[in-house]
C-alpha positions, 0 to 999 in steps of 0.5 A: 252067297251074295255076302261073300261077293266083293262089289268094290270092284267091277268084276264084283259088281258084275258078279252081283248082276249075274247073282240077281238074274240066276233062275234060283234067286228069282223069288228072293229078287221078287220078294224083296223088290215087290215088298220094297215097292209096296213098302215105299207107296205106304211110306210116300202116302201115309201121314207120319205117325205121332212118334215118327214126327216126334223122332224127327225132332231127335235129328235137330238135337243130336246127342249120345242117346235120348230119354225114351230111345238109344241113338240110331233111330236119330240116324235112320230118321234123319238120313233121308232129309239129310240125303235129300234136303227135303222133309217129308214122310217119305224121306223120314222112312227112307232110311227104315225102307232100306234097312228092312229090306236088308233085314229081309236078306239077312233072314233069307240067308239065315235060314239058308244056313240053318235049313235050306233055300226052300226053307228060306224062300218060305221064310222070306214070304212070311216075314215079307207078308206079315203086317206088322213087320211091313209096317212097324219094321218096314215102313214107320221110322221107329227104333224097331228098325235098326234094331231088327237090322243088326238083331238079324245081322247078328243071327246070321253070324251067330249062325255061321258061327255055331252051325257052319264049320269049315274055312271062310267061304265054304259053301254051305253043305247039308250035314247030318245030326251025328257029323255036326254033333260029333265035330268039335266047336272051335270058337272064332273071331265071329264071336266077336262080330256077334258081340258088336252086333248085338251092341248095335242092336242095342243102339237101335232099342233096348230090346237088343239085350234080349238078344245077347241074353238068348245067345248066352242061354243058347250056349249055356244049355248046349254042352257042345257050345260052352267052350265059347265062355272060355275063349278069348274071342268071348272076351273081344265079344264082350269088349265090342259090345261094352264099346257099342253100347259106350253112347248109351252109358255115357248119356245116362250117366250124364243124366242121372240113369234116366232113361233106363229108369224110365224104360224099366219102369214101364214093366212095372204093373199098373193094375192087378193081373187079368187073365182076360187082358192077358187073352186080349193081349194074345189075340191082338198079337195074333191080329198084328201079325195076321191070324194066318200067321199069328196062329201058326207062329205060336203053333210051330213054336209051342210043337218046338218045345214040346218036341225038345222037352219030350226028346222026340224028332220029327221027320224034318229034324232028322234030315237038318239036324234041327234039334240044336238049330230049333233050340237056337231059335227058340232061345232067341224067339220064345222069351220075347214071345212069352214075356211080353204076351204074358206082361199084357196080363197086368199092363198095356203093351205096345205092338211092336214089343214082342214082334222080334220074337216073333221074327225069329219064330218065322225061322221055324215056320218057313221050315215047317212049311217045307213039309207041307203040300206045295199047293196048299202052301202056295194057297196059304200065302197067296191068299193071305197076301191078297187080303193083307195087301187089300186091307192096308190098301183100304186103311191107307185110302181111309187115312188119305181120302176119308173113304169111310168118313162121313162127309167125304167126296170119296166116301164109300157108301156115303161113309159112316165114321164122322172125324170126331170119332176117327182117330186117324184124323189125328195123323196130321197131313203136315203139307197142309200144315206147312202151307197153311203157315206159308199162305198166312201173312198173319202167321209169317209175321207172328213167326218172325215176331217170335222167340220160340214155338211150343205144343201142350203135346210132345206128338203134335210138337214132332208134326209141327217141326216137321211141317215147318222145316223149310219155313226158316223155323224158331225152336220148338218145345213142349210145356206138358207133364209129359215132356220126354226129350224136351226136358233135355233139349232145353233148360227150365228158364231158357224161355223165361221173358221171351215171346212164343207161338202156342200151337194146339188142336181145336179140341185142346186149345181151351184146356191149353189156354187155361193151362198156360194162362198164368205163365204168360203176360198176354195170350192172343189168337193169332190163326187157325189152320184147317186140315182137310181130308175128302174135301171136308174139315177133319182137323183145326190147328189153332195158333196163340200168340204168347207174349212174354214168358214170366216164369218157367213151366214146371218139369217132373225131370230134366234141368 
């Protein structure tokens, strides 16, 4: 196995080269390389999303944790800029691109251990093609990327702990159900590693807790594995988990547990329960997964539950001892799939919230696909891949050059979406914004005569931060009801007596000026920076000089 090769020596590097060129490993290499190239292309051309720019600001304020997320997203976002010295959509996504490739490799190795190499290739193909995985886990710099890397690493080690008895380094061999079940389970040091990895997953996103609960649920409901709870290695596991999540605990104790209160509050209903909203949430999730994968993932998960409850075994289970393995996979997939889908009936949920569950369910779908006719599976995967890639290309072309925009020099059939009715225009081209600041002598002078920059929208503040990164920037803050991290990156009184530059969009400019009129001695417009797409102006950024802040802007939280 690849993970057993020591790459620190010349012999190890030679072994890696041989491993990659082996015929049996070519599907793995092709899928990993092809997926990475596609994601790199998207990462280069796609303007930074709202959250991505905001997470870039995390890198400017290193801390144990943050108001709305644990700390690892700051490291993954900052990896590329720190490595290259350049701030761009590609560099802030570089950490994500690499981590997701590692996640896919670990998912493949997990499926090999659980089922077979054939199932692993199919699982990898499915996970590579699903669009929400490509974008949400593999391109955009989001907390989900480190979450899924350590989630999948914990999954792989847990599979080795529970389903691969024998000496370290022993090759995986097929065992029938009786031989595996009759072999007594003896907890090992891998339990401690699993605890550490679950803690690191929590440092990516609080969803990591669901992974820990899933593993506990599996052991509790499987008599063979209950001995793990009385093992010294379980104590070591809990200790390493506690050590890993210590940064979150430290930060929250210093800030009145505000992060945990904020995240738990997002599960509180904001309306009565609606079956229609539940249906919309279900269908939206299937859409994000792509229907040719979304419906089969739900089907194979439901089928596995029915077989587990009824005690029936499929032809596959008799061969691969999948009763315990299916139970293991379901415990790590179904709770998140069901919880967040059902939650959609009483509040809006973000697309990525349920996706770690579907990521685990790809293991079941890959195994199930082994039993289908090979030609049909090939048509399913190739056809889905072509459609998904085409749709992603069409969407990327519109976002970057305005292929559906009216007007646009690159519009197809004259276009039909006006900039005012196109939400994608809010994805600001930071290179144009950067150039607008650099080319304007008025803005250059205003920057020199100001103490800080601020916006009336936290996401615009992130995009602004990326744009002015190479231009000897001043501190950036946000004055609004929704402050998130800004409430802890400065104090209420810090800016009083200082002058600032207000950066806002033309659509919000008048509201913003009125909003801050009583907080500054004088507000005067300095310049406009037009943002173009397809040769047409789709967004205008307005900059105002705000002289001498008179009093602190009110905050709902923070100091």
